[in-house]
N, C-alpha and C positions, 0 to 999 in steps of 0.2 A: 656713557651712552655707546650705542652701538656703531660702528664703523660701516658706512654705506658706500655704494657704487655712486660716485657723484655723476656718472654718465648719463642716469635716467632722468637728470634734471634738464630739460630741454625748455621748459617754460619757468619763469621766475616764481611762479607759485608752486612748483615742484621742489623748491627748497624749503627744509624745514624752517619755520617762524615766519616765513613769507606769506602773507594772505594777499587777497585782491586789492586792499587799499594802498598797503606798502608797494607792491608790484606796479599799481597805476602811477604813484609818485615817481617810482624810478624810471618807469617809462616817459614820463614827462620831463626827465632831465637827460634822456638818451641811453638809459641803461635799458636793453631790450632782452638779452640773452643772459643767463646765469653765468657763463664764462666772463663776461664783462666785468663782474664784481671783482675779478681778481686782477683788473688793471687799474683799480681805484682803491684809494685809502678809505675805509668806513667813515672816518671823522670828516674827510674832504666832501664825501657824499651827503653826509649828514648837513654840514654846512651849506652845501649847494642847494639841497632841498629847502633850507630854511630861507635862503636869500631868494631862491626862485619863486617861492610860494609867498614870500613877504611875512613870514612869521616863524618863530623858533619853534621846532618841534618838540615834543616830550624827548626826554633824554632815553625813553626806552626804544625810540627808534634808531638811535645810535647803537644800542646794545644788540638790537635785531640785526642790524646791518654787520655788526662784528660776528653774531653768529652765523650769519649767511656766508660770510667771507671764509670764516674757520671751517664751516662745512665743504666749501667749495675747494678748500685747499687740502683739507684732510680726509674728508668723507666721514666724519664724526659729528653726529647731530647732537648738539648741546642745547638746551633751552637758554633763551635770549638773556635771561636774569643771571646766568652763570657770569656774564660779561659785564655785571653792573659796576664792580670796584675797579676794573680796569677803565672802563668808559667814563666813570666819574673822574679818574685821574687825567684823562684826555681831555675832558670837558673844563677841568680847571686850569689847564695850560693855555686853552684857547680862547675860553668865553669869560 
């Protein structure tokens, strides 16, 4: 995929793959700015979302968080499902 300038991402919804629902969930756990995704491991955020909301989220939420962090680190916008294999391995270790 194309490399983008991550500087345009001033709101969570500016990040590829992050829509209103996931952005609202992230805000609920204190993630308000795109740069904050670089301070947290996607799996830790996924698990925090699950514990805060009292239910386990669909694994695609983890893959989306991985894609978002990848974008913020590299500027490369990849579809969330690109991270399915890597995410399944992480979930297998933690869950």
